[in-house]
N, C-alpha and C positions, 0 to 999 in steps of 0.2 A: 581534437582528441578522438582517437579511434576506439570507440566503445563497442564491444561485442556482447550481444545478448543471446543467451542460450538457456535451454532447460537445465535446471540444477540437477546434479547427480549425487549419489550417496557419498562420493569422495569429497564433496563440497561442504558437508555438514560442519566439520570442525572450523573451516574458514568462515562459514556463515555465523556460527556461534561467536567467533572472535569479532566479526563485524558488528553483531548485535551488542556485544559487551562494550566494544569501543564506542559505539554510538550512545549507549546508555551512560557510560562514564562521562562522555562529552556533555550530554544533556544535564546530568547531575551537577556538573561544574559551572553551569551558566543558567540561561533561561530554558527551562524544559517545556517548550511549546506543546508537544504532544502529551506530556504527562506520563511518559513511559518510565518504568522502573526496572533496574537490573534484577534479573531472577524472576520477574513477573511477566514482562512483555517488552519486546519479543525475546524468546528463549530458544535454546537448542531444540526443544520439543516442537516449536513452530516450524523450524527448518526441517526436522525429520518428517513431520506431517506433510509439509509442502512437497518434499521430495517423493514421499510415498504416494501422494495423490497426483503426482506428475503435473503440478500446477504452479511450482515455484520456479521463477526465472531469475537468472543472475546476470548482472552487468559486470563485464570484465574489462580491465585496462592493463596492458602489459602482463597478462596472465594472472592478475590479482582481482579478486571479487571486490568491487567498489560500491555495489548496490544490489538490491533484489526487490522482487515484487511477486505477490501471489495473486493469481487470477482464477476465480472460482465462480461456479454457478449457484452457490448457496448463500443466501442473504442472512443477515442478522434478523432475529425475530421482529425487532422494532421496525424494520423496513416495511413490513406488511401494513403498518399503520399510516404510512405516508401516501400521498397522492402523487404518483410519478407521472412524467410526461408520456412515457411509453408503457402501456398496460399489457402485460403478458406474464406467463409463468417464467421461470428463470432459465428456460432452455435457450432463450435468445438474449440473455442478459449476462454480463460479466460483472463480478464484484471484485474490487481491488482490496487486498488485505496486505498487511506487513510490508508496506512500501518504505524501504530504507535506503539511505545513501551514507556512505562512510564520511565522517566529519572532515577528513582531509580533502574530500572531493565535493563538498557542498559549494554551491554557487559556481559550478563548472559545467552545468548543463546535463548532469547525469540524471537528475529527477525528470527533467523534460524528456530526455531520451527514453527513459523507462515508460513514461506516459505515452509517448509517441509509439513505442513498441506495443503497448497494450491496445492502442487504437488500431494499428496495423493488424495485429493478431485478431481483434474483433472483426475487422472487415473481412479477413480471410475465412473466418468461421461463419460469416453471415449473421453475426451478432448485431442487434439493433440498438443496444444501450449498454453503457458502462456506468456502474454506480460505485459509490464509496461513502464512507463516513469519516469525519475528521473532528477531533476535539475542538470545541468552539473557540478555545484560546490559541489554537495553532495557526496564527496569522500567516507565517511564511508558507505553510502548505496550502492554505486557503487561496492565497495569491497565485500560487503555481497552478492549482486546479482551475481557477477562473481564467487564468492566462491560456490554459490548454483547452478551453471551451466547455468546461463543466458549469452547469447551472445549479444554483441553490434550489432545493426542493422543500426542506422542512428541518426542524430541530427536534431531536428525540432523545430519550433517556435509554441508554444501552445497558443499564443495570450496573454501572461501574462507579457508583457514588462512594463505595467503600475505599476506592483508590483516589478519591478527590476529583473524579471526572464525572460531572453530573450530566452535561448536555453535549450532544454531538450534532453537527450539521450534516445533512445528507445532500449529496451532489449527484448529478446525472449528466452524462454526455450522450446525446443521441448520435448514432452512427449512420 
């Protein structure tokens, strides 16, 4: 499968919103491992902000967006309470946000390709660490992250209890 990954553009926002909605509909119809909810997360606003900040990357197959990832240097507040393996300000650290794969392309290597892209991107920018958080019940994502070399750091509360998401596992990959 020839997957192209590129920086998202304003003209991609509608397709990203459709991807988010398709994924949330899929999650609502089965086991919702990440606990995401349509209209709450991820949303069109997340795509708009990622495009505006120039940190949202899209995975395309046959000119259709099948996944995306946001790579930021801004951590969640709870990240500051963890003891990370690489100690630094966030100028040499990337944080993965809004990592999505279209349901029709799950288990096809798209997620791994996006993680590999994030790693290549980090190496090119002389980034020393990639971090992320994942809802503690999201076992498929946890397996992918561990397979891709991420190491468990800590479990934290990101303040999302009102959505039924109490604890998140923090992971880090040293580059």
